[in-house]
FIRO-410691 format. One line per 2 residues: number of its first residue (from 1); their letters; for each residue y, x, z of N, C-alpha, C, O. Coordinates in Angstrom, 3 decimals. Example, Ala and Ser with C-alpha at 12.3 -4.5 7.8 and 13.67 -1.06 7.14 Angstrom:
1> AS> -5.690,13.190,7.800,-4.500,12.300,7.800,-3.300,13.200,7.800,-3.319,14.236,8.465 ~ -2.250,12.850,7.080,-1.060,13.670,7.140,0.030,12.900,7.870,1.138,13.409,8.039
***
This chain:
1> MN> -8.688,-49.302,-2.351,-9.273,-48.395,-3.347,-8.697,-48.782,-4.713,-8.770,-49.948,-5.102 ~ -8.129,-47.825,-5.441,-7.498,-48.183,-6.698,-8.523,-48.360,-7.818,-9.681,-47.958,-7.702
3> KA> -8.057,-48.976,-8.904,-8.945,-49.329,-10.014,-9.589,-48.102,-10.654,-10.778,-48.106,-10.971 ~ -8.775,-47.037,-10.843,-9.312,-45.832,-11.491,-10.426,-45.221,-10.659,-11.428,-44.758,-11.203
5> FK> -10.250,-45.216,-9.307,-11.288,-44.639,-8.451,-12.553,-45.473,-8.511,-13.660,-44.937,-8.561 ~ -12.379,-46.811,-8.505,-13.548,-47.688,-8.604,-14.295,-47.450,-9.905,-15.524,-47.372,-9.917
7> MS> -13.549,-47.334,-11.009,-14.182,-47.144,-12.309,-14.893,-45.798,-12.370,-15.976,-45.697,-12.945 ~ -14.285,-44.745,-11.772,-14.956,-43.444,-11.806,-16.245,-43.508,-11.004,-17.235,-42.872,-11.367
9> GI> -16.242,-44.275,-9.909,-17.467,-44.448,-9.125,-18.533,-45.164,-9.902,-19.713,-44.827,-9.804 ~ -18.124,-46.175,-10.693,-19.072,-46.922,-11.523,-19.664,-46.012,-12.588,-20.865,-46.054,-12.853
11> LI> -18.803,-45.177,-13.207,-19.291,-44.259,-14.241,-20.301,-43.280,-13.662,-21.355,-43.038,-14.249 ~ -19.965,-42.716,-12.495,-20.872,-41.753,-11.876,-22.192,-42.427,-11.549,-23.262,-41.879,-11.816
13> AS> -22.113,-43.632,-10.962,-23.341,-44.334,-10.593,-24.177,-44.656,-11.815,-25.406,-44.600,-11.758 ~ -23.515,-45.000,-12.943,-24.270,-45.367,-14.141,-24.884,-44.147,-14.821,-25.894,-44.268,-15.514
15> LV> -24.274,-42.958,-14.625,-24.805,-41.762,-15.266,-25.904,-41.096,-14.450,-26.684,-40.301,-14.974 ~ -25.959,-41.428,-13.167,-26.919,-40.769,-12.294,-28.254,-41.489,-12.321,-28.320,-42.710,-12.180
17> YC> -29.322,-40.715,-12.506,-30.677,-41.271,-12.506,-31.121,-41.459,-11.063,-31.122,-40.506,-10.284 ~ -31.493,-42.671,-10.707,-31.881,-42.955,-9.331,-33.381,-43.205,-9.263,-33.966,-43.810,-10.161
19> CA> -33.977,-42.741,-8.210,-35.376,-43.058,-7.986,-35.514,-43.492,-6.540,-34.582,-43.337,-5.751 ~ -36.658,-44.028,-6.189,-36.855,-44.540,-4.839,-36.701,-43.417,-3.834,-37.309,-42.355,-3.966
21> YG> -35.870,-43.669,-2.817,-35.661,-42.668,-1.784,-36.889,-42.599,-0.885,-37.554,-43.605,-0.640 ~ -37.172,-41.408,-0.403,-38.252,-41.228,0.554,-39.511,-40.664,-0.071,-40.355,-40.108,0.632
23> QI> -39.651,-40.797,-1.371,-40.824,-40.245,-2.045,-40.646,-38.747,-2.241,-39.542,-38.263,-2.490 ~ -41.749,-38.029,-2.126,-41.714,-36.606,-2.478,-41.855,-36.519,-3.988,-42.784,-37.077,-4.571
25> IN> -40.931,-35.819,-4.609,-40.887,-35.717,-6.067,-41.220,-34.280,-6.446,-40.484,-33.356,-6.101 ~ -42.312,-34.095,-7.146,-42.678,-32.744,-7.562,-41.866,-32.268,-8.756,-41.513,-31.092,-8.846
27> NP> -41.571,-33.185,-9.674,-40.813,-32.834,-10.865,-39.735,-33.896,-11.105,-40.030,-34.939,-11.689 ~ -38.499,-33.656,-10.671,-37.433,-34.644,-10.831,-37.144,-35.033,-12.285,-36.509,-36.057,-12.536
29> MA> -37.608,-34.218,-13.245,-37.384,-34.562,-14.651,-38.452,-35.511,-15.187,-38.276,-36.097,-16.255 ~ -39.546,-35.666,-14.465,-40.644,-36.518,-14.940,-40.217,-37.984,-14.957,-39.487,-38.448,-14.082
31> GR> -40.687,-38.690,-15.965,-40.426,-40.127,-16.047,-39.081,-40.502,-16.635,-38.742,-41.684,-16.688 ~ -38.325,-39.544,-17.067,-37.019,-39.867,-17.667,-37.196,-40.296,-19.113,-38.208,-40.004,-19.750
33> EA> -36.208,-40.980,-19.604,-36.296,-41.565,-20.940,-36.369,-40.482,-22.012,-35.514,-39.599,-22.082 ~ -37.388,-40.564,-22.832,-37.569,-39.593,-23.911,-36.420,-39.700,-24.904,-35.934,-40.792,-25.195
35> GH> -36.000,-38.572,-25.409,-34.938,-38.564,-26.409,-33.541,-38.411,-25.824,-32.615,-38.005,-26.525 ~ -33.382,-38.737,-24.534,-32.087,-38.536,-23.885,-31.952,-37.073,-23.493,-32.941,-36.398,-23.208
37> TY> -30.720,-36.598,-23.483,-30.470,-35.227,-23.052,-29.845,-35.259,-21.661,-28.934,-36.039,-21.387 ~ -30.357,-34.396,-20.797,-29.872,-34.327,-19.418,-29.329,-32.934,-19.146,-29.764,-31.946,-19.737
39> YR> -28.365,-32.884,-18.232,-27.886,-31.607,-17.732,-28.611,-31.312,-16.428,-28.786,-32.197,-15.590 ~ -29.033,-30.055,-16.261,-29.684,-29.642,-15.025,-28.927,-28.431,-14.482,-28.670,-27.464,-15.199
41> WV> -28.579,-28.510,-13.200,-27.885,-27.411,-12.533,-28.707,-27.030,-11.314,-28.864,-27.833,-10.394 ~ -29.232,-25.813,-11.299,-30.027,-25.315,-10.178,-29.100,-24.448,-9.333,-28.624,-23.412,-9.797
43> VD> -28.839,-24.871,-8.082,-27.850,-24.183,-7.262,-28.222,-24.313,-5.782,-28.675,-25.368,-5.337 ~ -28.027,-23.241,-5.037,-28.278,-23.260,-3.593,-27.008,-23.743,-2.902,-26.129,-22.949,-2.568
45> VN> -26.923,-25.048,-2.694,-25.701,-25.645,-2.150,-25.446,-25.181,-0.720,-24.326,-24.791,-0.390 ~ -26.464,-25.217,0.129,-26.261,-24.926,1.551,-26.649,-23.501,1.954,-26.699,-23.182,3.142
47> HD> -26.920,-22.653,0.973,-27.144,-21.218,1.221,-28.319,-20.973,2.169,-28.255,-20.115,3.050 ~ -29.394,-21.746,1.970,-30.569,-21.581,2.834,-31.719,-20.903,2.102,-32.825,-20.812,2.635
49> GK> -31.465,-20.425,0.879,-32.504,-19.751,0.106,-33.335,-20.678,-0.754,-34.139,-20.210,-1.560 ~ -33.161,-21.993,-0.601,-33.871,-22.971,-1.438,-32.849,-23.658,-2.334,-31.822,-24.144,-1.859
51> KE> -33.133,-23.695,-3.610,-32.147,-24.217,-4.548,-32.298,-25.716,-4.770,-33.385,-26.228,-5.039 ~ -31.155,-26.403,-4.645,-31.114,-27.825,-4.953,-31.126,-27.996,-6.467,-30.775,-27.084,-7.216
53> LL> -31.536,-29.180,-6.897,-31.577,-29.499,-8.315,-30.618,-30.659,-8.548,-30.809,-31.748,-8.006 ~ -29.593,-30.425,-9.350,-28.629,-31.463,-9.696,-28.881,-31.873,-11.133,-28.887,-31.034,-12.034
55> IG> -29.090,-33.169,-11.349,-29.417,-33.665,-12.686,-28.449,-34.772,-13.064,-28.223,-35.706,-12.295 ~ -27.885,-34.659,-14.245,-26.978,-35.680,-14.755,-27.266,-35.952,-16.214,-27.726,-35.074,-16.943
57> EK> -26.997,-37.160,-16.629,-27.251,-37.536,-18.014,-26.076,-37.099,-18.890,-24.917,-37.348,-18.556 ~ -26.379,-36.458,-19.993,-25.332,-36.060,-20.932,-24.771,-37.303,-21.590,-25.516,-38.173,-22.041
59> AT> -23.449,-37.380,-21.640,-22.802,-38.560,-22.197,-23.152,-38.726,-23.673,-23.190,-37.755,-24.429 ~ -23.405,-39.966,-24.067,-23.667,-40.287,-25.466,-22.363,-40.714,-26.126,-21.328,-40.806,-25.467
61> KE> -22.416,-40.971,-27.411,-21.237,-41.432,-28.130,-20.737,-42.745,-27.540,-19.531,-42.966,-27.433 ~ -21.682,-43.625,-27.152,-21.307,-44.913,-26.573,-20.616,-44.722,-25.229,-19.652,-45.423,-24.923
63> DN> -21.108,-43.768,-24.417,-20.476,-43.481,-23.129,-19.057,-42.992,-23.338,-18.148,-43.399,-22.615 ~ -18.854,-42.119,-24.321,-17.521,-41.593,-24.600,-16.576,-42.698,-25.041,-15.396,-42.681,-24.694
65> QL> -17.090,-43.667,-25.809,-16.258,-44.782,-26.228,-15.844,-45.620,-25.024,-14.709,-46.090,-24.950 ~ -16.784,-45.812,-24.063,-16.465,-46.555,-22.852,-15.378,-45.833,-22.074,-14.455,-46.461,-21.555
67> EE> -15.488,-44.504,-21.994,-14.491,-43.723,-21.277,-13.124,-43.860,-21.942,-12.102,-43.952,-21.261 ~ -13.113,-43.873,-23.274,-11.847,-44.028,-23.990,-11.227,-45.391,-23.698,-10.010,-45.504,-23.549
69> QI> -12.059,-46.421,-23.618,-11.550,-47.761,-23.321,-10.954,-47.813,-21.922,-9.905,-48.421,-21.709 ~ -11.628,-47.171,-20.969,-11.119,-47.146,-19.600,-9.811,-46.367,-19.553,-8.881,-46.735,-18.836
71> AK> -9.750,-45.279,-20.330,-8.552,-44.436,-20.337,-7.327,-45.204,-20.816,-6.206,-44.900,-20.410 ~ -7.533,-46.195,-21.675,-6.398,-46.985,-22.166,-5.733,-47.750,-21.025,-4.531,-48.014,-21.059
73> GG> -6.524,-48.102,-20.018,-5.973,-48.834,-18.883,-5.713,-47.956,-17.676,-5.164,-48.435,-16.684 ~ -6.084,-46.698,-17.725,-5.893,-45.814,-16.590,-6.356,-44.408,-16.905,-6.899,-44.155,-17.980
75> YV> -6.147,-43.505,-15.987,-6.461,-42.092,-16.189,-7.950,-41.830,-15.977,-8.555,-42.347,-15.038 ~ -8.527,-41.027,-16.855,-9.911,-40.575,-16.693,-9.880,-39.053,-16.669,-9.368,-38.425,-17.596
77> QP> -10.423,-38.464,-15.620,-10.402,-37.009,-15.454,-11.400,-36.349,-16.390,-12.589,-36.666,-16.349 ~ -10.933,-35.435,-17.235,-11.862,-34.741,-18.125,-12.726,-33.747,-17.351,-12.396,-33.372,-16.226
79> NV> -13.816,-33.331,-17.950,-14.702,-32.289,-17.411,-15.467,-32.683,-16.150,-16.030,-31.820,-15.476 ~ -15.494,-33.980,-15.823,-16.264,-34.411,-14.647,-17.667,-34.823,-15.090,-17.837,-35.607,-16.024
81> QG> -18.662,-34.279,-14.403,-20.054,-34.616,-14.690,-20.660,-35.249,-13.444,-20.519,-34.736,-12.334 ~ -21.340,-36.377,-13.651,-22.035,-37.030,-12.553,-23.427,-36.441,-12.388,-24.104,-36.152,-13.375
83> FG> -23.857,-36.261,-11.141,-25.168,-35.689,-10.851,-25.883,-36.486,-9.772,-25.262,-36.982,-8.832 ~ -27.191,-36.602,-9.920,-28.056,-36.985,-8.824,-28.497,-35.703,-8.151,-28.673,-34.684,-8.820
85> VY> -28.680,-35.731,-6.833,-28.980,-34.509,-6.085,-30.399,-34.574,-5.525,-30.775,-35.538,-4.859 ~ -31.172,-33.536,-5.805,-32.548,-33.441,-5.316,-32.635,-32.268,-4.351,-32.369,-31.123,-4.717
87> IP> -33.008,-32.570,-3.119,-33.028,-31.582,-2.039,-34.449,-31.047,-1.874,-35.383,-31.830,-1.702 ~ -34.628,-29.726,-1.924,-35.984,-29.168,-1.804,-36.518,-29.290,-0.377,-35.767,-29.192,0.593
89> LK> -37.817,-29.503,-0.273,-38.487,-29.599,1.019,-39.194,-28.286,1.327,-39.634,-27.587,0.415 ~ -39.304,-27.951,2.608,-40.004,-26.725,3.003,-41.462,-26.765,2.554,-42.045,-25.734,2.218
91> SG> -42.047,-27.967,2.551,-43.458,-28.122,2.189,-43.676,-28.150,0.674,-44.817,-28.203,0.213 ~ -42.600,-28.115,-0.092,-42.696,-28.181,-1.549,-42.221,-29.521,-2.066,-42.261,-30.520,-1.349
93> GY> -41.776,-29.545,-3.300,-41.247,-30.770,-3.891,-39.815,-31.034,-3.439,-39.191,-30.208,-2.773 ~ -39.313,-32.200,-3.817,-37.923,-32.578,-3.537,-37.878,-34.003,-3.010,-38.821,-34.777,-3.174
95> IN> -36.750,-34.333,-2.368,-36.416,-35.735,-2.132,-35.076,-35.988,-2.799,-34.216,-35.109,-2.856 ~ -34.915,-37.198,-3.300,-33.640,-37.585,-3.880,-32.673,-37.850,-2.727,-33.020,-38.551,-1.775
97> SK> -31.473,-37.299,-2.806,-30.489,-37.522,-1.750,-30.361,-39.019,-1.499,-30.121,-39.796,-2.423 ~ -30.521,-39.410,-0.254,-30.507,-40.831,0.125,-29.244,-41.519,-0.376,-29.293,-42.641,-0.879
99> HV> -28.125,-40.840,-0.234,-26.835,-41.323,-0.715,-25.832,-40.186,-0.555,-26.170,-39.117,-0.046 ~ -24.616,-40.418,-0.985,-23.530,-39.487,-0.716,-22.574,-40.213,0.220,-21.969,-41.221,-0.145
101> ES> -22.450,-39.690,1.414,-21.591,-40.307,2.427,-20.231,-39.633,2.380,-20.136,-38.407,2.328 ~ -19.181,-40.441,2.398,-17.832,-39.898,2.401,-17.271,-39.951,3.807,-17.576,-40.868,4.569
103> TE> -16.446,-38.966,4.155,-15.787,-38.998,5.453,-14.793,-40.151,5.519,-14.286,-40.475,6.593 ~ -14.514,-40.770,4.375,-13.621,-41.930,4.328,-14.397,-43.233,4.506,-13.810,-44.315,4.517
105> GD> -15.730,-43.123,4.646,-16.546,-44.309,4.912,-17.217,-44.928,3.703,-17.888,-45.951,3.835 ~ -17.055,-44.336,2.523,-17.685,-44.882,1.316,-19.076,-44.273,1.123,-19.364,-43.184,1.620
107> FV> -19.932,-44.995,0.395,-21.256,-44.492,0.042,-21.448,-44.674,-1.453,-21.240,-45.769,-1.975 ~ -21.840,-43.618,-2.144,-22.139,-43.705,-3.577,-23.488,-43.057,-3.820,-24.051,-42.431,-2.922
109> SG> -24.015,-43.205,-5.042,-25.371,-42.721,-5.310,-25.424,-41.302,-5.867,-26.498,-40.703,-5.920 ~ -24.295,-40.762,-6.278,-24.305,-39.420,-6.853,-22.986,-38.724,-6.624,-22.064,-39.296,-6.044
111> IG> -22.894,-37.485,-7.082,-21.655,-36.735,-6.918,-21.022,-36.497,-8.284,-21.718,-36.426,-9.297 ~ -19.711,-36.378,-8.303,-18.977,-36.070,-9.526,-18.283,-34.731,-9.365,-17.447,-34.558,-8.478
113> ID> -18.629,-33.789,-10.222,-18.068,-32.440,-10.126,-17.222,-32.155,-11.358,-17.678,-32.333,-12.488 ~ -15.988,-31.712,-11.137,-15.156,-31.226,-12.235,-15.620,-29.804,-12.527,-15.312,-28.873,-11.783
115> LS> -16.351,-29.650,-13.602,-16.974,-28.356,-13.903,-15.959,-27.255,-14.192,-16.288,-26.071,-14.113 ~ -14.734,-27.634,-14.524,-13.699,-26.633,-14.783,-12.949,-26.249,-13.508,-12.188,-25.282,-13.498
117> HC> -13.167,-27.009,-12.433,-12.531,-26.734,-11.144,-13.592,-26.863,-10.054,-13.666,-27.877,-9.360 ~ -14.406,-25.828,-9.916,-15.563,-25.899,-9.029,-15.760,-24.562,-8.320,-15.573,-23.498,-8.911
119> YV> -16.140,-24.634,-7.046,-16.434,-23.431,-6.262,-17.705,-23.704,-5.462,-17.852,-24.772,-4.868 ~ -18.616,-22.742,-5.448,-19.828,-22.845,-4.643,-19.845,-21.670,-3.684,-19.762,-20.518,-4.110
121> GY> -19.952,-21.950,-2.393,-19.977,-20.863,-1.422,-19.556,-21.323,-0.045,-19.631,-22.507,0.284 ~ -19.103,-20.354,0.769,-18.711,-20.649,2.148,-17.345,-21.326,2.169,-16.427,-20.930,1.450
123> ID> -17.228,-22.359,3.012,-15.991,-23.137,3.119,-15.511,-23.033,4.567,-16.131,-23.587,5.475 ~ -14.417,-22.328,4.771,-13.910,-22.081,6.127,-13.662,-23.364,6.915,-13.976,-23.444,8.102
125> EI> -13.097,-24.363,6.247,-12.655,-25.575,6.945,-13.803,-26.369,7.566,-13.593,-27.099,8.534 ~ -15.008,-26.235,7.024,-16.154,-26.955,7.591,-17.152,-26.000,8.244,-18.172,-26.419,8.793
127> KG> -16.834,-24.707,8.172,-17.710,-23.667,8.739,-19.147,-23.788,8.211,-20.117,-23.771,8.968 ~ -19.236,-23.909,6.900,-20.543,-24.020,6.260,-20.430,-23.846,4.761,-19.351,-23.577,4.231
129> YG> -21.564,-24.004,4.078,-21.622,-23.803,2.636,-21.641,-25.130,1.899,-22.104,-26.140,2.430 ~ -21.137,-25.123,0.678,-21.151,-26.336,-0.131,-20.496,-26.110,-1.478,-20.293,-24.979,-1.920
131> IV> -20.172,-27.229,-2.119,-19.499,-27.216,-3.424,-18.118,-27.825,-3.251,-17.977,-28.910,-2.686 ~ -17.101,-27.128,-3.736,-15.732,-27.636,-3.703,-15.351,-28.045,-5.119,-15.652,-27.338,-6.081
133> SL> -14.684,-29.194,-5.241,-14.264,-29.646,-6.564,-12.952,-30.423,-6.455,-12.555,-30.866,-5.377 ~ -12.306,-30.571,-7.586,-11.036,-31.285,-7.686,-11.284,-32.708,-8.148,-12.088,-32.948,-9.049
135> EI> -10.586,-33.655,-7.525,-10.673,-35.047,-7.960,-9.257,-35.562,-8.204,-8.389,-35.459,-7.338 ~ -9.039,-36.110,-9.380,-7.721,-36.633,-9.734,-7.849,-38.136,-9.946,-8.685,-38.589,-10.728
137> TE> -7.029,-38.898,-9.256,-7.019,-40.348,-9.433,-5.603,-40.804,-9.746,-4.620,-40.160,-9.381 ~ -5.536,-41.910,-10.417,-4.233,-42.468,-10.760,-3.805,-43.448,-9.688,-4.558,-44.347,-9.313
139> VK> -2.591,-43.266,-9.201,-2.027,-44.157,-8.185,-0.892,-44.933,-8.828,0.065,-44.354,-9.342 ~ -1.016,-46.261,-8.789,0.022,-47.107,-9.378,0.881,-47.689,-8.267,0.373,-48.237,-7.288
141> TP> 2.183,-47.560,-8.438,3.140,-48.172,-7.518,3.966,-49.164,-8.338,3.902,-49.146,-9.568 ~ 4.732,-50.021,-7.683,5.544,-50.985,-8.466,6.469,-50.335,-9.482,6.787,-50.938,-10.507
143> NA> 6.903,-49.103,-9.206,7.881,-48.454,-10.082,7.341,-47.298,-10.909,8.019,-46.817,-11.817 ~ 6.126,-46.846,-10.604,5.641,-45.653,-11.315,4.123,-45.542,-11.242,3.450,-46.255,-10.498
145> RE> 3.616,-44.611,-12.053,2.199,-44.242,-12.004,2.157,-42.737,-11.833,2.803,-42.001,-12.578 ~ 1.399,-42.284,-10.855,1.303,-40.841,-10.646,-0.152,-40.453,-10.413,-0.992,-41.278,-10.056
147> LK> -0.417,-39.177,-10.626,-1.764,-38.662,-10.440,-1.869,-38.006,-9.067,-1.070,-37.140,-8.711 ~ -2.855,-38.430,-8.316,-3.092,-37.883,-6.983,-4.224,-36.868,-7.076,-5.327,-37.203,-7.509
149> KQ> -3.958,-35.635,-6.675,-4.960,-34.574,-6.740,-5.491,-34.291,-5.338,-4.724,-34.015,-4.416 ~ -6.803,-34.365,-5.191,-7.436,-34.097,-3.911,-8.555,-33.081,-4.101,-9.222,-33.058,-5.135
151> VY> -8.746,-32.249,-3.096,-9.811,-31.261,-3.121,-10.889,-31.723,-2.141,-10.619,-31.946,-0.962 ~ -12.112,-31.861,-2.650,-13.236,-32.319,-1.834,-14.302,-31.242,-1.778,-14.369,-30.364,-2.638
153> CY> -15.135,-31.327,-0.748,-16.329,-30.492,-0.730,-17.543,-31.379,-0.500,-17.466,-32.411,0.167 ~ -18.665,-30.953,-1.067,-19.947,-31.636,-0.904,-20.886,-30.700,-0.156,-21.067,-29.544,-0.539
155> TI> -21.477,-31.213,0.906,-22.417,-30.438,1.698,-23.688,-31.263,1.909,-23.695,-32.478,1.714 ~ -24.758,-30.580,2.309,-26.017,-31.275,2.591,-26.118,-31.499,4.090,-25.986,-30.571,4.888
157> TG> -26.356,-32.757,4.455,-26.514,-33.133,5.858,-27.836,-33.863,5.990,-27.920,-35.058,5.705 ~ -28.865,-33.155,6.418,-30.185,-33.788,6.564,-30.737,-34.228,5.230,-31.057,-33.400,4.377
159> DH> -30.852,-35.559,5.045,-31.465,-36.113,3.840,-30.456,-36.593,2.810,-30.826,-37.272,1.852 ~ -29.180,-36.248,2.995,-28.177,-36.736,2.048,-26.992,-35.772,1.944,-26.893,-34.793,2.684
161> ML> -26.104,-36.080,1.005,-24.902,-35.283,0.791,-23.738,-35.909,1.562,-23.681,-37.123,1.759 ~ -22.827,-35.059,1.986,-21.602,-35.506,2.651,-20.409,-35.022,1.837,-20.322,-33.847,1.480
163> KT> -19.495,-35.938,1.548,-18.275,-35.620,0.796,-17.107,-35.600,1.779,-16.825,-36.601,2.438 ~ -16.429,-34.451,1.873,-15.329,-34.285,2.823,-14.045,-33.974,2.074,-14.015,-33.109,1.198
165> DL> -12.988,-34.688,2.427,-11.674,-34.449,1.823,-11.038,-33.262,2.533,-10.758,-33.331,3.729 ~ -10.809,-32.174,1.803,-10.174,-30.992,2.383,-8.655,-31.065,2.322,-7.968,-30.253,2.941
167> TP> -8.130,-32.031,1.579,-6.689,-32.123,1.370,-5.902,-32.306,2.662,-4.857,-31.672,2.813 ~ -6.351,-33.145,3.611,-5.538,-33.327,4.825,-5.328,-32.062,5.642,-4.386,-31.989,6.432
169> VM> -6.195,-31.055,5.466,-6.024,-29.832,6.248,-5.091,-28.835,5.561,-4.903,-27.720,6.048 ~ -4.507,-29.235,4.431,-3.584,-28.334,3.743,-2.284,-28.202,4.537,-1.864,-29.139,5.216
171> DA> -1.668,-27.058,4.445,-0.371,-26.814,5.056,0.677,-27.607,4.270,0.772,-27.477,3.050 ~ 1.448,-28.417,4.963,2.444,-29.262,4.294,3.464,-28.440,3.521,4.022,-28.909,2.529
173> DA> 3.709,-27.216,3.974,4.687,-26.365,3.281,4.083,-25.644,2.080,4.804,-25.034,1.291 ~ 2.771,-25.714,1.945,2.096,-25.057,0.818,0.987,-25.988,0.321,-0.194,-25.724,0.543
175> PS> 1.375,-27.092,-0.360,0.405,-28.124,-0.736,-0.719,-27.638,-1.645,-1.732,-28.323,-1.790 ~ -0.557,-26.473,-2.256,-1.610,-25.985,-3.140,-2.484,-24.928,-2.464,-3.271,-24.260,-3.136
177> SI> -2.358,-24.766,-1.147,-3.074,-23.682,-0.474,-4.586,-23.834,-0.576,-5.281,-22.853,-0.838 ~ -5.115,-25.050,-0.373,-6.564,-25.253,-0.469,-7.023,-25.079,-1.915,-8.064,-24.476,-2.175
179> YN> -6.243,-25.608,-2.850,-6.573,-25.441,-4.270,-6.654,-23.955,-4.610,-7.631,-23.506,-5.210 ~ -5.642,-23.202,-4.234,-5.610,-21.771,-4.559,-6.735,-21.015,-3.867,-7.262,-20.043,-4.408
181> KY> -7.100,-21.462,-2.678,-8.120,-20.774,-1.899,-9.494,-20.850,-2.562,-10.263,-19.890,-2.523 ~ -9.801,-22.006,-3.174,-11.137,-22.200,-3.741,-11.174,-22.410,-5.258,-12.167,-22.073,-5.902
183> LS> -10.109,-22.959,-5.831,-10.178,-23.396,-7.218,-9.242,-22.659,-8.172,-9.152,-23.008,-9.349 ~ -8.552,-21.653,-7.672,-7.743,-20.852,-8.597,-8.703,-20.155,-9.563,-9.891,-20.008,-9.276
185> ES> -8.182,-19.738,-10.683,-9.049,-19.194,-11.738,-9.897,-18.021,-11.258,-11.033,-17.858,-11.705 ~ -9.371,-17.220,-10.373,-10.115,-16.045,-9.894,-11.202,-16.412,-8.880,-12.105,-15.612,-8.630
187> KR> -11.126,-17.612,-8.293,-12.076,-18.016,-7.253,-13.177,-18.943,-7.767,-14.235,-19.046,-7.147 ~ -12.943,-19.608,-8.879,-13.886,-20.624,-9.364,-15.259,-20.058,-9.674,-15.411,-18.899,-10.062
189> TK> -16.247,-20.911,-9.491,-17.614,-20.582,-9.868,-17.821,-21.010,-11.319,-17.493,-22.137,-11.691 ~ -18.350,-20.135,-12.111,-18.653,-20.471,-13.499,-19.988,-21.218,-13.517,-21.037,-20.632,-13.250
191> VR> -19.942,-22.495,-13.830,-21.131,-23.335,-13.791,-21.863,-23.240,-15.126,-21.269,-23.399,-16.193 ~ -23.177,-22.976,-15.043,-23.998,-22.930,-16.247,-25.014,-24.055,-16.161,-25.916,-24.032,-15.324
193> LE> -24.860,-25.029,-17.026,-25.776,-26.154,-17.053,-26.860,-25.916,-18.103,-26.593,-25.388,-19.183 ~ -28.066,-26.309,-17.772,-29.144,-26.286,-18.757,-29.224,-27.670,-19.393,-29.062,-28.680,-18.708
195> EV> -29.471,-27.720,-20.683,-29.714,-28.997,-21.355,-31.218,-29.200,-21.476,-31.934,-28.327,-21.967 ~ -31.686,-30.342,-21.030,-33.113,-30.641,-21.053,-33.325,-31.987,-21.737,-32.662,-32.968,-21.401
197> TP> -34.235,-32.036,-22.682,-34.592,-33.279,-23.362,-36.076,-33.539,-23.154,-36.910,-32.869,-23.763 ~ -36.420,-34.505,-22.302,-37.843,-34.771,-22.033,-38.586,-35.205,-23.302,-39.788,-35.467,-23.256
***
């Protein structure tokens, strides 16, 4: 795992508000630090008629300075927002997503969405609904540094989110086919975040 990917995971984990898993949460905004501003995105991720609640902390000046410091040593993808995911229950209330499981075997506490490269809807490759987003990481080799672009989707699996890399299913002769299919300008979902200050 490269340094830039590790750092982006740390940033996402630090921006995501975590609460004890397993509790029924009636109001995911309750108990948050007064004076902080949060982003709230209400979206039906799995197309079941019940809307998930994605909450992320709005970056402060200090957070931006940290990002600038990290950028000096590596690439930081702009427009990425970290979110904690709250899954609605049939009986009412929410549960906090237990974790985000990656098909690559990693587990993190939240999801990172590039708000400028995002699609919400049906995904042919997994035969289900979810969120598709772009992830860019810096790959360092002995002779060069290059940016690796991967397209991921996030879906709900029971009590948690699953992150699937869609890049391996791309046609080798058309490396941008998955990108164009979901993230071209005409296909992207326009994300509207609400700002909430408890």
